[in-house]
C-alpha positions as CSV (number, residue, x, y, z in Angstrom):
1,X,0.0,0.0,0.0
2,X,1.4,3.4,-1.0
3,X,1.3,5.7,2.0
4,X,1.3,9.4,2.5
5,X,0.1,12.2,0.2
6,X,2.0,10.8,-2.8
7,X,-0.5,7.9,-3.1
8,X,-3.2,10.5,-3.9
9,X,-1.1,12.7,-6.2
10,X,-3.1,11.6,-9.2
11,X,-6.3,13.0,-7.6
12,X,-4.6,16.4,-7.2
13,X,-3.4,16.2,-10.8
14,X,-7.0,15.5,-11.9
15,X,-8.3,18.3,-9.7
16,X,-5.9,20.8,-11.2
17,X,-7.2,20.0,-14.7
18,X,-10.7,20.5,-13.5
19,X,-9.9,23.8,-11.8
20,X,-8.3,25.3,-14.9
21,X,-11.2,24.2,-17.1
22,X,-13.2,27.5,-17.0
23,X,-10.0,29.5,-17.7
24,X,-9.3,27.2,-20.7
25,X,-12.8,27.8,-22.0
26,X,-12.4,31.6,-21.8
27,X,-9.0,31.5,-23.4
28,X,-10.4,29.4,-26.2
29,X,-13.2,31.8,-26.9
30,X,-10.8,34.7,-26.9
31,X,-8.4,32.9,-29.2
32,X,-11.3,32.3,-31.7
33,X,-12.3,35.9,-31.5
34,X,-8.8,37.1,-32.4
35,X,-8.4,34.6,-35.2
36,X,-11.7,35.5,-36.8
37,X,-11.1,37.0,-40.2
38,X,-14.1,39.3,-39.6
39,X,-12.4,40.9,-36.6
40,X,-10.2,43.9,-37.7
41,X,-7.9,43.3,-34.7
42,X,-6.9,39.9,-36.1
43,X,-4.5,41.6,-38.5
44,X,-2.8,43.8,-36.0
45,X,0.2,43.1,-33.8
46,X,-2.1,43.4,-30.7
47,X,-4.5,40.8,-32.1
48,X,-1.8,38.4,-33.0
49,X,-0.2,38.8,-29.5
50,X,-3.5,38.1,-27.7
51,X,-4.2,35.0,-30.0
52,X,-0.6,33.7,-29.4
53,X,-0.9,34.1,-25.6
54,X,-4.2,32.2,-25.7
55,X,-2.8,29.4,-27.8
56,X,0.2,28.9,-25.5
57,X,-2.1,28.9,-22.5
58,X,-4.3,26.2,-24.1
59,X,-1.3,24.1,-25.1
60,X,0.4,24.2,-21.7
61,X,-2.8,23.2,-19.8
62,X,-4.4,20.7,-22.2
63,X,-4.4,16.9,-22.0
64,X,-2.5,15.5,-24.9
65,X,-4.1,12.3,-26.2
66,X,-2.3,9.4,-27.9
67,X,-1.1,10.6,-31.4
68,X,-1.6,8.7,-34.6
69,X,1.2,7.3,-36.6
70,X,-0.2,8.9,-39.7
71,X,1.9,7.0,-42.3
72,X,-0.6,6.3,-45.1
73,X,2.0,5.6,-47.9
74,X,5.6,4.8,-48.5
75,X,7.9,4.4,-51.5
76,X,9.2,0.9,-52.2
77,X,11.6,0.4,-55.1
78,X,10.2,3.5,-56.8
79,X,6.6,2.4,-56.3
80,X,4.2,4.4,-54.1
81,X,2.2,2.0,-52.0
82,X,-0.5,2.3,-49.4
83,X,0.2,1.5,-45.8
84,X,-2.4,0.2,-43.4
85,X,-2.0,-0.6,-39.7
86,X,-3.2,-4.0,-38.5
87,X,-3.0,-5.7,-35.1
88,X,-1.4,-9.1,-35.4
89,X,-0.8,-10.0,-31.7
90,X,-2.4,-8.7,-28.5
91,X,-2.0,-8.9,-24.8
92,X,-3.4,-6.8,-22.0
93,X,-0.5,-4.4,-22.0
94,X,0.6,-4.4,-25.6
95,X,-0.6,-4.7,-29.2
96,X,1.8,-5.6,-32.0
97,X,1.1,-3.4,-35.0
98,X,2.0,-4.4,-38.5
99,X,2.5,-1.7,-41.1
100,X,1.1,-3.7,-44.0
101,X,2.1,-2.4,-47.4
102,X,-0.4,-2.9,-50.2
103,X,1.5,-3.9,-53.4
104,X,-0.3,-4.2,-56.7
105,X,2.0,-7.0,-57.8
106,X,4.2,-9.5,-56.0
107,X,5.6,-8.1,-52.7
108,X,9.4,-7.8,-52.6
109,X,11.3,-10.2,-50.3
110,X,12.4,-7.8,-47.6
111,X,13.6,-8.4,-44.0
112,X,11.1,-8.5,-41.2
113,X,11.8,-5.8,-38.6
114,X,10.3,-5.8,-35.1
115,X,10.7,-2.4,-33.5
116,X,10.4,-2.6,-29.7
117,X,9.4,0.9,-28.6
118,X,10.3,2.1,-25.1
119,X,7.9,1.8,-22.3
120,X,9.1,4.9,-20.5
121,X,6.2,7.3,-20.5
122,X,5.7,8.1,-24.2
123,X,3.6,6.3,-26.7
124,X,5.1,4.2,-29.5
125,X,4.3,7.0,-31.9
126,X,7.4,8.8,-30.6
127,X,9.2,6.4,-33.1
128,X,7.1,7.6,-36.1
129,X,10.2,8.8,-37.8
130,X,12.0,5.5,-37.1
131,X,9.1,3.5,-38.6
132,X,8.9,5.8,-41.6
133,X,12.7,5.4,-42.3
134,X,12.5,1.6,-42.5
135,X,9.1,1.2,-44.3
136,X,10.7,1.3,-47.8
137,X,13.2,-1.4,-47.0
138,X,11.6,-3.7,-44.4
139,X,8.4,-5.4,-43.4
140,X,7.9,-3.4,-40.2
141,X,6.2,-4.3,-36.9
142,X,6.1,-2.2,-33.7
143,X,5.1,-2.8,-30.1
144,X,2.2,-0.5,-29.2
145,X,2.3,-0.4,-25.4
146,X,-1.0,0.2,-23.5
147,X,-1.4,3.0,-21.0
148,X,-1.5,1.2,-17.6
149,X,-4.3,3.4,-16.3
150,X,-6.5,2.0,-19.1
151,X,-6.1,-1.6,-18.0
152,X,-8.5,-2.7,-15.2
153,X,-6.7,-3.9,-12.1
154,X,-8.4,-7.3,-12.2
155,X,-7.2,-8.1,-15.7
156,X,-3.4,-8.6,-15.2
157,X,-0.2,-7.3,-13.7
158,X,2.9,-6.4,-15.7
159,X,6.6,-6.4,-14.6
160,X,10.0,-6.8,-16.2
161,X,9.7,-10.5,-16.4
162,X,6.4,-10.1,-18.3
163,X,8.0,-7.7,-20.7
164,X,10.7,-10.3,-21.5
165,X,7.9,-12.9,-22.0
166,X,6.1,-10.5,-24.3
167,X,9.2,-10.0,-26.5
168,X,9.9,-13.8,-26.7
169,X,6.3,-14.4,-27.6
170,X,6.3,-11.7,-30.3
171,X,9.5,-13.1,-31.8
172,X,8.0,-16.6,-31.9
173,X,4.9,-15.2,-33.7
174,X,7.1,-13.5,-36.4
175,X,9.4,-16.5,-37.1
176,X,13.2,-17.2,-37.1
177,X,14.4,-14.5,-39.5
178,X,13.1,-11.4,-37.7
179,X,15.5,-8.5,-36.9
180,X,14.7,-6.8,-33.6
181,X,15.4,-3.1,-33.1
182,X,15.2,-1.9,-29.5
183,X,15.2,1.9,-28.8
184,X,16.5,2.9,-25.3
185,X,14.7,1.3,-22.4
186,X,13.9,-2.1,-24.2
187,X,17.6,-2.8,-24.9
188,X,17.8,-4.6,-21.5
189,X,14.6,-6.8,-21.8
190,X,15.4,-7.5,-25.5
191,X,18.9,-8.7,-25.0
192,X,17.7,-10.7,-21.9
193,X,15.0,-12.3,-24.1
194,X,17.6,-13.3,-26.7
195,X,19.9,-14.6,-24.0
196,X,17.2,-16.8,-22.5
197,X,16.2,-18.1,-26.0
198,X,19.8,-18.9,-26.8
199,X,20.4,-20.6,-23.5
200,X,17.3,-22.8,-24.1
201,X,18.3,-23.7,-27.7
202,X,15.3,-22.0,-29.1
203,X,15.2,-22.5,-32.9
204,X,13.4,-19.1,-33.3
205,X,16.2,-16.9,-32.1
206,X,16.1,-13.6,-34.0
207,X,18.5,-13.1,-36.8
208,X,19.8,-9.9,-35.2
209,X,19.2,-7.3,-32.6
210,X,20.0,-3.6,-32.8
211,X,20.2,-1.8,-29.5
212,X,20.0,2.0,-29.7
213,X,20.9,4.2,-26.8
214,X,20.1,1.5,-24.3
215,X,21.1,1.2,-20.6
216,X,23.0,-2.1,-20.7
217,X,25.6,-1.0,-18.1
218,X,24.8,2.4,-16.6
219,X,28.0,2.4,-14.6
220,X,29.7,3.6,-17.8
221,X,29.6,7.3,-18.4
222,X,26.8,7.8,-15.8
223,X,24.3,10.5,-16.6
224,X,22.2,12.6,-14.3
225,X,19.4,10.0,-14.5
226,X,21.8,7.2,-13.6
227,X,23.3,9.1,-10.7
228,X,19.8,9.9,-9.3
229,X,18.9,6.2,-9.1
230,X,22.1,5.3,-7.3
231,X,21.8,8.2,-4.8
232,X,18.1,7.6,-4.0
233,X,17.8,3.8,-4.0
234,X,14.7,1.8,-4.8
235,X,12.8,2.7,-1.6
236,X,12.9,6.4,-2.4
237,X,11.3,5.7,-5.8
238,X,8.7,3.5,-4.2
239,X,7.7,6.2,-1.8
240,X,7.9,9.2,-4.2
241,X,7.0,8.0,-7.7
242,X,4.2,5.5,-7.3
243,X,0.6,6.7,-7.2
244,X,-2.9,5.2,-7.6
245,X,-5.0,5.6,-10.7
246,X,-8.1,7.7,-9.8
247,X,-11.7,6.4,-10.2
248,X,-12.1,8.4,-13.4
249,X,-10.0,5.7,-15.3
250,X,-10.6,2.0,-16.1
251,X,-7.4,1.1,-14.1
252,X,-8.9,2.6,-10.9
253,X,-6.7,1.8,-7.8
254,X,-3.8,0.3,-9.9
255,X,-0.4,1.4,-8.6
256,X,1.4,3.2,-11.4
257,X,4.3,5.5,-12.2
258,X,2.3,8.2,-13.9
259,X,3.3,9.7,-17.2
260,X,2.9,13.3,-15.9
261,X,5.7,12.6,-13.4
262,X,8.0,11.2,-16.1
263,X,7.3,14.1,-18.3
264,X,8.0,16.6,-15.5
265,X,11.4,14.9,-15.0
266,X,12.3,15.1,-18.7
267,X,11.2,18.8,-18.8
268,X,13.2,19.6,-15.7
269,X,16.4,18.2,-17.2
270,X,16.2,20.7,-20.0
271,X,13.9,23.4,-18.6
272,X,15.7,26.3,-20.3
273,X,15.5,24.7,-23.7
274,X,11.7,24.0,-23.3
275,X,11.0,27.5,-22.1
276,X,12.9,29.1,-25.0
277,X,11.1,26.8,-27.4
278,X,7.7,28.2,-26.1
279,X,9.0,31.8,-26.2
280,X,10.1,31.2,-29.8
281,X,6.7,29.8,-30.7
282,X,5.0,32.8,-29.2
283,X,7.2,35.1,-31.3
284,X,6.5,33.0,-34.4
285,X,2.8,33.4,-33.9
286,X,3.0,37.1,-33.3
287,X,5.0,37.4,-36.5
288,X,2.5,35.2,-38.3
289,X,5.3,32.6,-39.1
290,X,3.0,29.6,-39.5
291,X,5.5,27.1,-40.7
292,X,7.9,27.5,-37.7
293,X,5.0,27.5,-35.3
294,X,3.7,24.3,-36.8
295,X,7.0,22.5,-36.3
296,X,6.7,23.4,-32.6
297,X,3.2,22.1,-32.5
298,X,4.1,18.8,-34.1
299,X,7.0,18.1,-31.7
300,X,5.2,19.0,-28.5
301,X,1.9,17.2,-29.5
302,X,4.1,14.1,-29.4
303,X,6.3,15.0,-26.5
304,X,3.5,16.0,-24.2
305,X,1.4,12.9,-24.8
306,X,2.3,10.5,-22.0
307,X,1.2,7.2,-20.6
308,X,1.4,5.5,-17.2
309,X,3.6,2.5,-16.3
310,X,2.7,-0.3,-13.9
311,X,4.4,0.2,-10.6
312,X,5.8,-3.3,-10.6
313,X,7.4,-2.9,-14.0
314,X,8.8,0.5,-13.2
315,X,10.3,-0.4,-9.8
316,X,11.7,-3.7,-11.0
317,X,13.4,-1.9,-13.9
318,X,14.8,0.8,-11.8
319,X,16.1,-1.7,-9.3
320,X,17.5,-4.2,-11.8
321,X,19.0,-1.8,-14.3
322,X,19.9,1.4,-12.5
323,X,20.4,0.5,-8.8
324,X,21.8,-3.1,-8.8
325,X,23.3,-3.2,-12.3
326,X,22.2,-6.8,-12.3
327,X,22.7,-7.5,-16.1
328,X,26.4,-6.5,-16.4
329,X,27.2,-8.1,-13.1
330,X,25.7,-11.4,-14.2
331,X,23.0,-11.4,-11.5
332,X,19.9,-10.7,-13.5
333,X,17.2,-13.4,-13.4
334,X,14.2,-14.1,-15.6
335,X,11.6,-16.3,-13.9
336,X,14.3,-17.6,-11.6
337,X,16.7,-18.4,-14.5
338,X,20.0,-16.6,-15.1
339,X,20.2,-14.1,-17.9
340,X,23.7,-15.0,-19.2
341,X,24.7,-12.9,-22.2
342,X,27.6,-15.2,-23.0
343,X,25.0,-17.7,-24.1
344,X,24.3,-15.6,-27.2
345,X,26.2,-17.1,-30.2
346,X,23.8,-16.9,-33.1
347,X,21.9,-13.5,-33.0
348,X,23.8,-10.6,-34.6
349,X,24.4,-7.5,-32.4
350,X,24.5,-3.9,-33.5
351,X,24.8,-1.2,-30.9
352,X,24.1,2.5,-31.7
353,X,25.0,5.4,-29.5
354,X,24.8,9.2,-29.7
355,X,27.8,11.3,-28.9
356,X,25.7,13.8,-26.9
357,X,23.2,11.4,-25.3
358,X,22.3,12.7,-21.8
359,X,20.0,9.8,-21.0
360,X,22.2,6.8,-21.9
361,X,25.9,7.8,-21.8
362,X,28.4,6.8,-24.4
363,X,29.6,3.2,-23.6
364,X,26.5,2.1,-21.8
365,X,25.1,0.3,-24.9
366,X,28.4,-0.7,-26.3
367,X,28.9,-2.7,-23.0
368,X,26.7,-5.4,-24.7
369,X,29.7,-6.4,-26.9
370,X,31.9,-7.3,-23.9
371,X,29.1,-9.2,-22.2
372,X,28.2,-11.2,-25.4
373,X,31.7,-12.8,-25.2
374,X,30.9,-15.9,-27.3
375,X,29.3,-14.1,-30.2
376,X,31.6,-14.1,-33.2
377,X,33.1,-10.8,-34.3
378,X,31.6,-11.0,-37.7
379,X,28.1,-10.8,-36.1
380,X,29.0,-7.7,-34.1
381,X,29.1,-4.0,-35.0
382,X,29.0,-0.7,-33.3
383,X,28.1,2.8,-34.5
384,X,28.8,6.0,-32.6
385,X,26.8,8.9,-34.1
386,X,28.5,12.3,-33.8
387,X,26.6,15.4,-32.9
388,X,23.3,13.8,-31.7
389,X,21.7,13.5,-28.3
390,X,19.3,10.8,-27.1
391,X,16.4,11.8,-29.4
392,X,18.7,12.1,-32.4
393,X,19.7,8.4,-32.1
394,X,16.3,7.3,-33.5
395,X,14.9,10.4,-35.2
396,X,15.9,13.4,-37.2
397,X,18.1,14.2,-40.2
398,X,21.3,12.4,-39.0
399,X,19.3,9.4,-38.1
400,X,17.8,9.2,-41.6
401,X,21.1,10.0,-43.4
402,X,23.6,8.1,-41.4
403,X,22.1,5.8,-38.7
404,X,19.3,4.1,-40.6
405,X,21.5,3.2,-43.6
406,X,24.0,1.7,-41.1
407,X,21.3,-0.5,-39.6
408,X,20.1,-1.6,-43.0
409,X,23.7,-2.5,-44.0
410,X,24.1,-4.5,-40.8
411,X,20.9,-6.4,-41.3
412,X,21.8,-7.2,-44.9
413,X,25.2,-8.5,-43.7
414,X,23.7,-10.8,-41.2
415,X,21.2,-12.1,-43.7
416,X,24.1,-12.8,-46.1
417,X,26.0,-14.6,-43.4
418,X,23.0,-16.7,-42.6
419,X,22.5,-17.6,-46.3
420,X,26.1,-18.4,-47.0
421,X,27.3,-20.0,-43.8
422,X,24.0,-21.2,-42.3
423,X,22.7,-20.5,-38.9
424,X,22.4,-23.3,-36.3
425,X,18.8,-23.4,-35.1
426,X,18.9,-26.5,-33.0
427,X,20.0,-26.9,-29.4
428,X,23.7,-27.7,-29.0
């Protein structure tokens, strides 16, 4: 049972939204009045200033709903094809989305890619740019994690062990030649899932895994996030970060790490940058610079949309990954079985890091190479991307121009190795 005022923080959060409701209504009406073409003040600096202030107030006090992927088409071998989303696998806390490409003729034989999105407060749509980059060259699937406050307490629980089970089950559903790409947080459960599959001689081990900006060993180049976990310890997080879902949601009384707390932490890390971004948007609106303002809207519509995590998953992850460093120490367990990365001998490994990453420091993901000590060198590769931070590892111009092609090349090289040398699928 979560004690103290923190257990009811969600109720205060809901109450704050309710209190600000009337002010939002007034602000919205004023915004409409000063954007109305029939109002002469609309075309004046004063009118644009009032409208800009109202829009910023609305955006900083609204609830941001789950965004859409919005990827209706892609270009494959010079052919523009339609893309539709279909759910091919489902559990209480996750849906596996397939971006099905509608070809007029025979579909090209392209690698299957399973993108494991982070369960760290944002929706899978944060990886829209990642999906978009690989749609022309791969048959893409992505984990669409479910907001914990939307899952009734009686339905199920979800912890780190369940996460690993989900990954293994999804890999089984997609077959032996799938290439798994894990962005940030899922690097640990993905490599743990592969290690358990390898240890058990599973014939459906993935062809490769790409780990991007993941906390494999947070003792290397520790960031502010890593230091906080070490300084506070797991009991502090249990007391100060876990709240109960209020009665207004289906997950009433479920203990969760709420998305609004995670978002507050991310914003606080770079508060000056976020404040300046909103000041710049205000100035763009006053100057009637619609294109620049729209870029701000697109980013923050995604960034501000957050979801809750189950308390058991959050606390187990913090304790295992950030406090005890169980994986690199060889102490991590899954369902009571050791997670031994030296068991990995067949699944290719590519690690990607960002030079300026302030979430997962340089070297934390690369640590997987040392731990996968029995994986042949020809099945390993590493890419350190210059001039990008955490977000730039999986999105943006440098991701599209340099990182995504590197991933494609690695996947092609692993598929070539498997075709020419074969890949043992039976237990040793």
